Backbone bond lengths (Angstrom), bond angles and torsions (degrees), N, CA, C in turn:
res aa  C-N    CA-C-N  psi(-1)  N-CA   C-N-CA  omega(-1)  CA-C   N-CA-C  phi
1 M - - - 1.466 - - 1.523 109.39 -
2 K 1.304 116.66 130.77 1.452 121.02 -178.27 1.511 109.98 -78.94
3 R 1.351 115.45 130.26 1.458 120.79 -179.38 1.531 110.12 -89.95
4 S 1.313 115.58 151.49 1.458 120.25 178.62 1.524 110.40 -72.91
5 K 1.317 117.01 160.10 1.460 121.49 178.26 1.534 111.90 -60.57
6 P 1.351 120.01 -43.69 1.473 119.25 177.55 1.518 111.81 -58.90
7 Y 1.340 117.42 -36.68 1.469 120.75 -179.52 1.524 109.82 -65.20
8 R 1.377 115.67 -47.92 1.465 119.55 -178.92 1.528 110.70 -64.31
9 K 1.330 115.92 -37.45 1.461 119.77 178.52 1.526 110.94 -65.20
10 G 1.340 116.01 -38.11 1.466 120.10 178.27 1.510 111.59 -64.25
11 L 1.371 115.55 -40.67 1.466 118.73 177.69 1.521 111.25 -63.25
12 L 1.336 116.03 -39.81 1.460 119.75 179.76 1.523 110.90 -63.73
13 L 1.325 116.46 -44.07 1.468 120.36 178.79 1.522 111.28 -63.35
14 L 1.340 116.56 -40.11 1.460 120.59 178.79 1.521 110.65 -63.99
15 G 1.357 115.33 -42.15 1.460 119.13 178.67 1.516 111.77 -62.29
16 C 1.332 117.24 -41.41 1.466 120.65 177.70 1.505 111.56 -63.93
17 L 1.330 115.86 -40.36 1.459 120.29 178.85 1.519 111.08 -63.30
18 M 1.333 117.08 -44.55 1.464 120.88 -179.92 1.525 110.27 -64.32
19 Y 1.318 116.87 -37.31 1.467 120.28 178.22 1.519 110.11 -64.61
20 W 1.339 116.11 -42.32 1.471 120.25 -179.69 1.522 110.96 -65.73
21 V 1.340 116.95 -43.30 1.464 120.47 -179.82 1.519 110.58 -63.63
22 T 1.347 116.01 -44.25 1.464 119.63 178.88 1.519 110.86 -61.79
23 G 1.334 116.18 -42.43 1.461 119.85 178.72 1.509 111.99 -63.22
24 A 1.349 116.94 -40.96 1.464 119.96 179.56 1.511 110.98 -65.92
25 A 1.348 116.59 -40.15 1.461 120.33 -178.39 1.514 111.13 -67.14
26 N 1.361 116.48 -31.91 1.457 120.50 -176.91 1.528 112.17 -102.69
27 A 1.332 116.25 20.75 1.462 119.33 -178.40 1.519 110.49 -59.43
28 D 1.321 115.47 143.56 1.457 122.19 -178.82 1.524 109.01 -66.23
29 P 1.339 118.46 117.26 1.475 119.87 -179.43 1.517 112.70 -57.15
30 S 1.343 117.30 -37.77 1.461 119.59 -179.75 1.523 111.07 -65.25
31 A 1.333 116.72 -34.81 1.461 120.29 177.85 1.527 110.64 -68.10
32 L 1.349 116.60 -39.39 1.465 120.16 178.18 1.521 110.97 -64.17
33 L 1.334 117.11 -40.68 1.457 120.35 -179.69 1.532 111.14 -69.50
34 Q 1.325 116.33 -34.98 1.459 119.14 176.02 1.521 110.21 -65.97
35 E 1.328 115.42 -39.99 1.468 119.66 175.74 1.522 110.25 -59.85
36 L 1.332 116.45 -43.53 1.459 120.46 179.83 1.527 111.07 -65.46
37 R 1.319 117.62 -39.64 1.472 120.50 179.06 1.533 110.28 -59.50
38 I 1.327 116.44 -41.98 1.470 120.74 179.12 1.527 109.98 -64.78
39 R 1.333 116.75 -43.76 1.464 120.09 -179.52 1.527 111.34 -67.26
40 A 1.333 116.74 -41.49 1.466 119.63 179.92 1.526 110.84 -63.38
41 A 1.334 116.95 -40.28 1.465 120.41 177.98 1.529 110.62 -62.93
42 A 1.340 116.48 -41.93 1.468 120.32 179.41 1.526 110.56 -66.86
43 Y 1.329 116.20 -38.50 1.470 121.23 179.61 1.528 110.70 -62.32
44 W 1.335 116.17 -48.16 1.459 118.90 -177.70 1.520 111.99 -73.34
45 Q 1.313 117.30 -28.99 1.461 119.73 173.79 1.530 110.20 -63.83
46 A 1.339 115.98 -40.46 1.469 120.08 177.50 1.528 110.81 -64.20
47 K 1.336 117.33 -38.71 1.465 120.16 177.39 1.533 110.58 -65.63
48 E 1.332 116.05 -41.33 1.466 120.22 178.07 1.523 111.14 -60.23
49 Q 1.322 115.73 -46.24 1.463 121.34 -175.42 1.524 112.28 -84.06
50 E 1.330 116.11 -1.03 1.471 121.54 -176.06 1.529 110.21 52.64
51 D 1.328 113.62 43.57 1.464 121.50 177.72 1.530 106.82 -91.20
52 W 1.321 115.61 81.84 1.463 120.60 -173.47 1.527 112.06 -67.83
53 H 1.324 118.01 -26.37 1.467 119.96 178.02 1.534 110.10 -64.52
54 T 1.323 116.59 -43.90 1.465 119.48 176.78 1.513 110.74 -67.50
55 L 1.320 117.16 -40.23 1.467 120.74 -179.52 1.523 111.43 -61.71
56 F 1.320 116.62 -32.28 1.465 121.01 179.05 1.526 111.23 -59.34
57 R 1.324 117.22 -30.24 1.465 121.01 -178.58 1.526 112.57 -77.66
58 F 1.317 117.01 -4.49 1.461 120.71 175.90 1.527 112.16 -98.52
59 I 1.318 117.37 6.27 1.463 120.28 175.76 1.519 108.46 -74.32
60 P 1.349 118.77 130.46 1.473 120.44 -178.14 1.524 112.23 -60.32
61 P 1.332 116.73 154.92 1.469 120.74 177.21 1.526 111.03 -56.70
62 D 1.313 115.78 139.76 1.461 123.87 176.95 1.528 113.59 68.87
63 Y 1.342 118.86 3.25 1.459 120.58 175.46 1.529 107.72 -99.19
64 L 1.314 116.65 130.81 1.471 121.68 -175.90 1.521 111.37 55.21
65 K 1.343 115.74 36.25 1.465 118.93 -174.76 1.527 112.59 -68.13
66 D 1.337 116.70 -17.08 1.466 119.65 178.69 1.520 112.24 -93.99
67 V 1.339 116.96 3.46 1.471 121.30 179.81 1.525 108.90 -100.88
68 S 1.312 116.89 126.49 1.462 120.87 -179.87 1.525 109.85 -78.71
69 E 1.336 115.01 162.06 1.466 119.72 177.62 1.523 110.80 -61.28
70 A 1.323 116.82 -39.83 1.470 120.57 -179.54 1.531 110.97 -63.55
71 D 1.340 116.48 -42.52 1.473 120.09 179.09 1.526 110.44 -66.60
72 F 1.342 116.61 -37.82 1.465 120.45 178.65 1.520 110.35 -62.69
73 V 1.330 116.73 -46.96 1.459 121.12 -179.18 1.534 110.47 -62.58
74 A 1.319 115.97 -42.76 1.469 119.60 -179.63 1.527 110.96 -63.82
75 A 1.331 116.39 -40.37 1.459 120.15 179.74 1.526 111.27 -66.55
76 K 1.333 117.80 -41.30 1.460 120.61 179.37 1.536 110.47 -64.70
77 N 1.315 117.13 -41.70 1.465 120.01 178.29 1.523 111.34 -62.49
78 R 1.321 115.67 -33.72 1.464 120.37 -176.29 1.524 112.97 -85.01
79 L 1.347 116.81 -36.81 1.453 120.01 -168.02 1.527 115.41 -109.99
80 E 1.324 118.31 -16.92 1.464 119.31 -178.02 1.533 110.41 -58.90
81 K 1.334 116.71 129.03 1.459 120.68 -173.74 1.526 113.36 -101.12
82 L 1.337 118.03 -23.40 1.459 120.74 -174.08 1.524 112.14 -117.90
83 R 1.318 115.17 150.17 1.460 120.94 171.26 1.527 107.67 -113.87
84 F 1.322 116.28 130.53 1.462 122.10 -176.25 1.531 110.27 -105.39
85 S 1.330 115.20 151.38 1.468 120.51 177.56 1.524 108.80 -156.17
86 Q 1.323 115.83 164.21 1.464 123.34 174.92 1.538 111.91 51.92
87 T 1.314 116.42 47.91 1.462 120.73 179.88 1.526 110.69 -79.21
88 A 1.322 115.24 147.41 1.465 121.61 178.25 1.518 108.97 -146.05
89 I 1.324 116.64 134.69 1.458 122.63 177.92 1.527 108.55 -94.47
90 H 1.337 116.59 129.12 1.465 121.03 179.82 1.536 109.67 -110.56
91 R 1.315 117.61 -117.83 1.465 120.46 -174.67 1.531 111.46 -75.13
92 I 1.327 114.62 153.12 1.459 121.86 173.02 1.525 107.78 -130.72
93 E 1.330 116.13 127.96 1.458 122.12 178.65 1.520 109.19 -123.78
94 Q 1.329 115.20 137.09 1.468 120.30 -176.20 1.515 110.87 -124.16
95 Q 1.330 116.08 141.17 1.466 122.19 173.99 1.523 107.90 -148.00
96 G 1.326 116.17 116.39 1.462 119.69 -178.44 1.523 110.60 62.53
97 E 1.315 116.28 -133.64 1.462 120.77 -177.92 1.535 112.44 -85.90
98 H 1.342 117.03 -4.89 1.451 120.55 -178.63 1.525 111.49 -105.41
99 A 1.315 115.25 155.89 1.461 121.90 175.31 1.518 108.18 -144.86
100 W 1.327 115.14 150.98 1.458 122.05 179.49 1.526 108.34 -117.91
101 V 1.323 115.71 127.01 1.459 122.10 -179.19 1.529 107.76 -110.71
102 E 1.331 115.71 120.51 1.466 119.82 177.68 1.530 108.19 -83.69
103 V 1.317 116.02 116.80 1.456 120.65 -176.17 1.529 109.52 -124.47
104 E 1.311 115.05 140.59 1.468 122.15 177.80 1.518 107.77 -117.50
105 Y 1.341 117.08 138.72 1.455 119.83 -177.99 1.525 110.43 -157.58
106 S 1.324 114.92 162.57 1.463 122.00 169.71 1.524 107.33 -103.75
107 Y 1.328 116.00 148.57 1.462 119.58 179.90 1.523 109.98 -147.04
108 Q 1.318 114.71 153.97 1.458 122.06 175.87 1.521 108.58 -153.60
109 P 1.325 118.27 155.17 1.463 120.43 179.72 1.523 111.18 -63.68
110 R 1.297 117.25 135.31 1.472 120.29 178.48 1.522 111.41 -63.29
111 A 1.335 116.13 -27.41 1.468 119.98 -178.68 1.530 112.10 -78.78
112 Y 1.355 117.26 -15.00 1.470 120.97 -177.53 1.531 109.05 -135.73
113 L 1.315 116.18 67.18 1.464 120.29 -175.75 1.521 112.75 -71.85
114 T 1.338 117.46 -9.53 1.454 119.50 175.00 1.525 111.77 -82.55
115 A 1.338 116.78 -12.06 1.463 120.48 178.44 1.524 110.04 -71.04
116 S 1.328 115.62 148.87 1.466 120.35 179.10 1.522 109.93 -66.07
117 P 1.337 118.92 133.83 1.471 120.71 179.82 1.514 112.02 -70.34
118 H 1.317 115.79 152.13 1.460 123.36 174.67 1.527 108.70 -101.64
119 R 1.325 115.56 154.88 1.465 120.86 179.33 1.521 108.45 -109.28
120 A 1.328 116.43 138.38 1.466 121.43 179.81 1.519 109.89 -138.45
121 R 1.330 115.39 153.09 1.465 122.23 175.86 1.519 106.89 -138.54
122 V 1.320 117.10 115.60 1.465 121.70 -171.97 1.524 109.90 -136.54
123 W 1.337 114.74 167.40 1.471 121.79 172.28 1.521 107.93 -99.39
124 D 1.313 115.89 121.99 1.459 123.43 177.26 1.530 107.94 -97.05
125 V 1.329 117.33 130.20 1.463 120.85 -175.96 1.531 110.36 -95.68
126 W 1.336 115.72 132.68 1.463 122.79 178.52 1.527 109.04 -124.90
127 K 1.321 115.38 158.07 1.468 120.99 178.35 1.530 108.69 -136.21
128 R 1.329 115.20 140.07 1.464 120.45 179.18 1.525 109.19 -89.49
129 E 1.312 115.58 119.31 1.464 122.13 178.50 1.524 108.69 -134.38
130 Q 1.338 115.26 134.21 1.463 120.94 178.79 1.539 111.00 50.51
131 N 1.361 114.58 47.29 1.460 123.01 175.82 1.530 113.82 61.97
132 Q 1.346 115.72 30.06 1.456 119.65 178.86 1.530 108.92 -150.44
133 Y 1.337 116.52 144.28 1.461 121.33 177.23 1.523 110.46 -86.46
134 Y 1.350 114.62 137.07 1.460 122.12 175.97 1.528 109.05 -133.29
135 P 1.344 118.13 145.13 1.460 119.30 174.56 1.525 110.19 -66.83
136 V 1.325 116.75 139.57 1.463 120.73 178.96 1.528 108.18 -73.63
137 P 1.341 119.19 124.33 1.466 121.08 179.97 1.526 111.37 -61.32
138 P 1.334 117.84 150.30 1.470 120.89 -178.57 1.530 113.67 -52.45
139 E 1.326 116.88 -37.36 1.459 120.38 -177.74 1.524 112.77 -68.14
140 L 1.339 117.73 -17.14 1.467 121.29 -177.20 1.527 112.70 -110.51
141 R 1.318 118.45 5.90 1.462 120.04 -174.89 1.519 112.86 -70.87
142 Q 1.327 117.71 -18.13 1.464 119.38 176.74 1.526 111.95 -73.32
143 T 1.323 117.34 -7.65 1.465 120.18 -179.78 1.524 112.07 -83.99
144 V 1.329 117.58 -2.53 1.472 121.10 -176.85 1.521 108.05 -148.32
145 P 1.328 119.52 148.59 1.468 120.53 176.53 1.527 111.55 -57.58
146 A 1.321 116.02 146.84 1.455 120.75 -179.55 1.522 111.77 -76.40
147 L 1.347 117.10 -22.05 1.459 121.67 -175.66 1.524 110.90 -115.38
148 P 1.329 117.51 149.01 1.471 120.76 175.95 1.525 110.40 -75.30
149 P 1.320 118.12 165.11 1.471 120.82 -178.71 1.521 114.56 -53.87
150 L 1.332 118.45 -36.35 1.465 120.21 -176.64 1.529 112.61 -67.18
151 A 1.337 116.89 -18.80 1.467 121.04 180.00 1.524 111.83 -100.25
152 R 1.346 116.44 10.35 1.458 120.44 -177.47 1.528 109.90 -121.97
153 A 1.324 114.79 157.27 1.468 121.54 -177.47 1.524 109.40 -94.09
154 D 1.319 116.69 101.30 1.463 121.84 -174.58 1.532 112.00 -60.78
155 T 1.329 118.13 -44.36 1.468 121.00 -178.65 1.523 110.81 -62.98
156 E 1.329 116.51 -42.53 1.466 119.88 179.36 1.522 110.98 -68.33
157 E 1.317 117.44 -35.16 1.465 119.40 179.07 1.526 110.87 -65.89
158 K 1.328 117.40 -35.94 1.463 120.06 176.64 1.527 110.71 -66.89
159 A 1.337 116.76 -40.67 1.458 120.24 178.55 1.530 110.64 -65.32
160 L 1.322 116.81 -41.54 1.459 120.81 178.96 1.521 111.06 -66.87
161 T 1.331 117.02 -37.94 1.468 120.72 177.93 1.523 111.07 -57.98
162 A 1.333 116.51 -44.36 1.470 120.30 179.13 1.525 110.75 -61.52
163 R 1.333 117.15 -43.19 1.469 120.58 179.84 1.528 111.31 -67.02
164 L 1.321 117.13 -36.63 1.464 120.75 178.28 1.522 111.22 -61.16
165 H 1.326 116.59 -45.06 1.463 118.89 179.36 1.534 110.78 -65.61
166 Q 1.320 117.46 -38.04 1.466 119.96 175.51 1.526 110.74 -59.55
167 F 1.325 115.31 -43.69 1.461 120.87 -179.30 1.526 111.45 -61.04
168 W 1.330 116.22 -50.05 1.459 119.17 -176.21 1.526 112.07 -72.19
169 E 1.296 118.02 -34.26 1.469 119.71 176.04 1.524 110.58 -65.82
170 A 1.327 117.90 -36.92 1.467 121.14 175.50 1.520 110.30 -65.54
171 R 1.311 116.91 -39.35 1.467 120.46 176.72 1.528 110.83 -60.94
172 E 1.312 115.55 -46.64 1.464 119.81 -176.05 1.524 111.20 -67.53
173 R 1.340 117.60 -30.87 1.472 121.35 176.05 1.523 111.93 -82.78
174 Q 1.341 115.91 -10.24 1.466 122.31 -171.60 1.528 110.72 56.00
175 D 1.330 114.08 43.41 1.461 122.37 178.38 1.530 107.18 -90.83
176 H 1.329 116.48 90.05 1.459 121.46 -172.37 1.521 112.98 -65.12
177 A 1.319 117.27 -37.50 1.466 119.90 -179.10 1.524 110.74 -65.50
178 A 1.348 117.32 -44.10 1.455 120.89 178.99 1.524 110.82 -65.89
179 L 1.321 115.89 -40.15 1.455 120.78 -179.94 1.530 110.67 -64.71
180 Y 1.309 115.78 -43.47 1.467 121.42 -179.04 1.528 110.81 -58.76
181 G 1.315 117.11 -40.60 1.459 120.92 -179.24 1.515 114.30 -67.50
182 L 1.342 117.86 -14.42 1.457 122.14 179.90 1.523 112.67 -97.88
183 L 1.335 116.55 1.22 1.455 120.46 -178.00 1.525 111.45 -89.98
184 D 1.315 114.78 156.25 1.458 124.23 179.60 1.543 110.77 -45.93
185 P 1.337 118.76 125.00 1.475 120.23 178.18 1.523 113.17 -53.84
186 A 1.341 118.19 -32.96 1.465 120.39 177.66 1.524 110.73 -63.40
187 Y 1.338 116.64 -37.50 1.468 120.27 176.94 1.521 110.12 -66.77
188 R 1.334 116.73 -41.21 1.465 120.12 -178.55 1.525 112.11 -68.50
189 Q 1.328 117.00 -20.96 1.461 119.65 173.09 1.521 111.21 -72.86
190 R 1.328 115.66 -30.17 1.471 119.93 179.71 1.521 112.20 -84.12
191 V 1.338 116.29 -32.52 1.470 121.44 -174.10 1.529 108.37 -128.19
192 D 1.350 117.05 118.13 1.468 118.75 179.13 1.522 110.44 -81.33
193 L 1.337 116.99 169.32 1.465 121.67 -175.24 1.524 111.56 -62.09
194 K 1.337 116.73 -38.81 1.467 119.90 -178.72 1.525 110.46 -61.50
195 T 1.326 116.63 -44.36 1.468 120.68 178.51 1.518 110.42 -67.11
196 F 1.317 115.95 -40.46 1.463 120.79 179.93 1.524 111.05 -60.72
197 R 1.327 117.27 -40.36 1.471 120.98 -179.39 1.523 111.78 -63.84
198 K 1.311 117.36 -25.80 1.464 120.94 -177.25 1.524 112.17 -78.88
199 K 1.317 115.91 -14.71 1.469 118.78 -179.25 1.527 109.68 -71.29
200 R 1.301 115.92 122.14 1.463 119.78 -179.37 1.524 109.15 -83.33
201 P 1.351 118.42 125.13 1.464 119.76 179.98 1.520 112.12 -64.95
202 F 1.322 116.07 138.04 1.467 120.98 174.91 1.522 110.67 -71.13
203 Y 1.330 115.71 -33.11 1.455 120.15 -172.44 1.518 111.28 -131.35
204 Q 1.318 113.26 156.16 1.457 120.94 170.05 1.529 106.88 -106.10
205 Y 1.328 115.71 119.68 1.456 120.70 -177.93 1.521 109.44 -90.76
206 L 1.337 116.35 134.23 1.458 121.50 -171.65 1.533 112.59 -104.83
207 V 1.304 116.98 -58.63 1.470 121.17 179.66 1.520 108.20 -142.07
208 H 1.338 115.79 160.04 1.461 120.16 178.10 1.520 109.80 -141.41
209 K 1.307 115.33 157.94 1.464 122.36 175.50 1.519 107.81 -138.79
210 L 1.314 116.01 125.97 1.456 120.96 179.16 1.530 109.05 -83.28
211 D 1.327 116.88 116.17 1.462 121.29 -178.02 1.528 111.19 -81.08
212 W 1.324 116.69 -46.83 1.460 120.38 176.69 1.524 110.24 -165.39
213 V 1.333 114.20 159.93 1.464 122.60 176.72 1.519 107.65 -127.72
214 E 1.325 116.05 142.32 1.464 119.67 -179.90 1.522 110.31 -137.60
215 V 1.330 115.83 119.91 1.461 122.44 172.97 1.521 107.12 -128.56
216 P 1.332 118.39 110.33 1.467 119.65 178.08 1.531 111.27 -62.54
217 L 1.306 116.58 153.86 1.455 121.41 177.78 1.532 110.63 -55.59
218 H 1.341 115.67 134.52 1.467 123.27 175.10 1.533 113.08 64.90
219 A 1.322 117.99 16.16 1.469 120.87 -178.07 1.523 111.35 -95.74
220 Q 1.319 115.50 155.24 1.460 122.44 174.96 1.529 110.53 -106.97
221 Q 1.303 116.48 8.39 1.460 121.46 176.97 1.522 108.76 -124.77
222 G 1.318 115.71 147.72 1.452 121.49 176.73 1.513 109.20 -143.58
223 R 1.298 115.75 169.12 1.456 120.18 176.75 1.516 109.16 -146.43
224 A 1.319 114.65 161.69 1.459 120.03 -178.04 1.522 109.02 -148.87
225 R 1.324 114.90 152.26 1.460 120.63 174.56 1.519 108.09 -111.36
226 I 1.319 115.51 125.50 1.457 121.79 -176.84 1.524 108.91 -123.92
227 T 1.319 116.02 134.52 1.460 121.64 170.24 1.522 107.04 -101.74
228 F 1.320 117.09 127.71 1.467 120.28 -174.48 1.524 110.52 -138.04
229 T 1.328 113.98 155.04 1.460 121.87 177.19 1.515 108.02 -111.93
230 Y 1.336 116.78 138.01 1.463 120.76 -176.06 1.527 109.36 -151.36
231 K 1.317 114.75 167.06 1.458 120.91 170.44 1.513 108.17 -145.61
232 L 1.315 115.92 163.42 1.453 120.18 -178.80 1.527 110.29 -63.45
233 N 1.293 116.20 138.20 1.467 121.95 -179.93 1.530 109.02 -86.94
234 D 1.339 115.18 66.66 1.470 121.65 -175.48 1.530 107.87 -146.88
235 P 1.322 118.01 116.58 1.478 120.39 -178.51 1.520 113.77 -56.95
236 S 1.326 117.24 -28.22 1.465 119.99 -176.62 1.530 112.18 -69.43
237 V 1.331 116.71 -18.05 1.466 119.83 179.31 1.524 110.15 -122.30
238 S 1.309 116.20 28.51 1.470 120.72 -175.30 1.526 112.48 -64.64
239 K 1.330 118.24 -21.81 1.464 120.61 -178.72 1.530 112.93 -85.20
240 M 1.305 116.60 -4.42 1.465 119.25 178.62 1.529 109.71 -68.00
241 S 1.321 116.31 144.43 1.468 120.42 -179.49 1.528 110.17 -69.56
242 P 1.327 116.94 143.66 1.466 119.79 176.29 1.526 111.13 -61.60
243 R 1.308 115.22 154.59 1.457 121.82 178.49 1.524 109.32 -113.81
244 E 1.325 115.12 155.70 1.469 120.35 178.10 1.522 108.94 -120.65
245 E 1.310 115.31 135.41 1.460 121.71 177.13 1.517 109.34 -141.23
246 A 1.317 115.31 165.30 1.463 121.77 173.48 1.515 107.94 -123.99
247 S 1.332 115.42 145.67 1.455 119.14 -177.11 1.522 110.10 -148.59
248 L 1.334 115.59 152.73 1.455 121.58 172.42 1.519 109.12 -93.82
249 Q 1.318 117.08 135.48 1.459 122.81 175.51 1.521 109.09 -115.67
250 E 1.324 115.28 137.52 1.461 121.74 175.21 1.527 108.90 -99.24
251 W 1.335 115.93 134.65 1.455 122.32 178.66 1.522 109.44 -127.79
252 I 1.336 115.98 152.98 1.462 120.96 177.87 1.527 108.87 -129.05
253 K 1.323 114.60 151.18 1.455 119.97 176.96 1.526 108.90 -102.38
254 V 1.319 116.02 123.43 1.464 122.35 178.40 1.526 106.93 -120.58
255 G 1.326 116.20 118.86 1.453 118.89 -173.20 1.512 109.53 67.89
256 S 1.319 116.67 -120.72 1.468 120.94 179.60 1.519 112.43 -110.17
257 Q 1.343 117.28 13.05 1.458 119.37 -172.56 1.528 111.18 -130.01
258 W 1.348 114.62 151.98 1.456 121.97 178.89 1.521 110.68 -95.34
259 Y 1.351 115.64 140.44 1.459 122.14 179.54 1.524 109.72 -135.55
260 R 1.319 114.34 148.90 1.463 121.15 177.19 1.516 108.79 -70.38
261 S 1.334 116.28 122.31 1.459 121.26 179.36 1.526 109.68 -76.27
262 I 1.328 116.32 127.74 1.464 121.54 -179.87 1.522 108.37 -117.05
263 P 1.335 118.63 111.68 1.468 120.39 178.89 1.524 110.60 -73.48
264 P 1.330 118.06 160.93 1.470 120.53 174.94 1.518 110.49 -57.29
265 E 1.325 115.88 147.17 1.465 119.94 -177.65 1.519 110.23 -67.43
266 P 1.351 117.47 131.26 1.465 120.50 177.70 1.526 111.08 -73.82
267 A 1.323 114.80 159.43 1.464 119.05 179.57 1.519 111.15 -69.86
268 A 1.337 117.05 -35.10 1.462 121.25 -178.77 1.521 110.05 -97.84
269 P 1.339 118.51 151.74 1.470 121.25 177.95 1.520 111.27 -61.11
270 V 1.332 115.63 150.09 1.456 122.25 178.03 1.513 108.54 -105.53
271 S 1.354 117.14 132.11 1.463 120.11 -174.94 1.517 112.93 -80.90
272 N 1.334 117.48 -23.28 1.450 120.32 -176.57 1.523 111.28 -67.60
273 A 1.324 116.36 127.43 1.467 120.08 -174.59 1.505 112.56 -63.75
274 E 1.317 117.11 -38.09 1.466 120.08 -178.29 1.510 110.71 -66.79
275 K 1.346 117.39 -41.75 1.456 120.65 -178.61 1.535 111.16 -71.27
276 Q 1.318 117.45 -39.11 1.458 119.75 177.92 1.519 110.43 -62.23
277 G 1.314 115.61 -35.96 1.459 119.29 -178.63 1.506 112.96 -60.36
278 D 1.340 117.61 -29.54 1.463 120.15 179.87 1.514 111.51 -61.79
279 K 1.326 116.67 -26.61 1.457 118.82 -176.55 1.517 112.35 -93.56
280 G 1.307 116.39 -9.24 1.462 117.14 -176.47 1.497 113.87 -137.08
281 V 1.357 117.21 25.65 1.457 119.25 -178.46 1.516 109.58 -71.90
């Protein structure tokens, strides 16, 4: 049976699309990292030269989409606090859609250029979007670990992951005794179990998802990002739809075990649902 031209054209387009997808999926990792090294060098060169027009092109897609290039340049000229120099790109590590670029640079306050520059060496986080790497904006850096896998303790992260799930499952069951045992020993010295049981939870936690865990090598502190669903623990508003939020949790290792770090209670109320829950679980 003879096919129509639109049909044959559709098959050709589909074949090209499948070829492109297969090629993207099987892209050479070393080639991608080399591409990122070139982009990272250009990005930091633009920061060194205060070439804000070039820097504007490193903004991720759909981020600051309502900000014009002219407004971006004007804001950088007005608000940029540091001047960078002598930048150097070192190691690059990639995992999934994210990559970490180790960069070394000198910096000094723009307002005091006669001051001696300081030297720093940090991991810069990038994300691949629409087949291109972009630096993760400061406001979104909590969505990904600050360090690459090689700078983190894999065994400790697995141990912390297990404790995190125990913690959140106890929260969801409202098992106060189990929850209490997972809290910072310093907190338990200040608050006994009987007093802890009297604390009325602000929220009822329903489900949780662990986004990532980060424990730096040789560290006794770790952190994790959790996305959780909750609702107010009040019968009068029981018909309200559950809400979803994400939060960072700080954990500490005491002896051979991980515990949820609980900071001293602030004088003013805290709006974050996860943090408020610590005081009323």
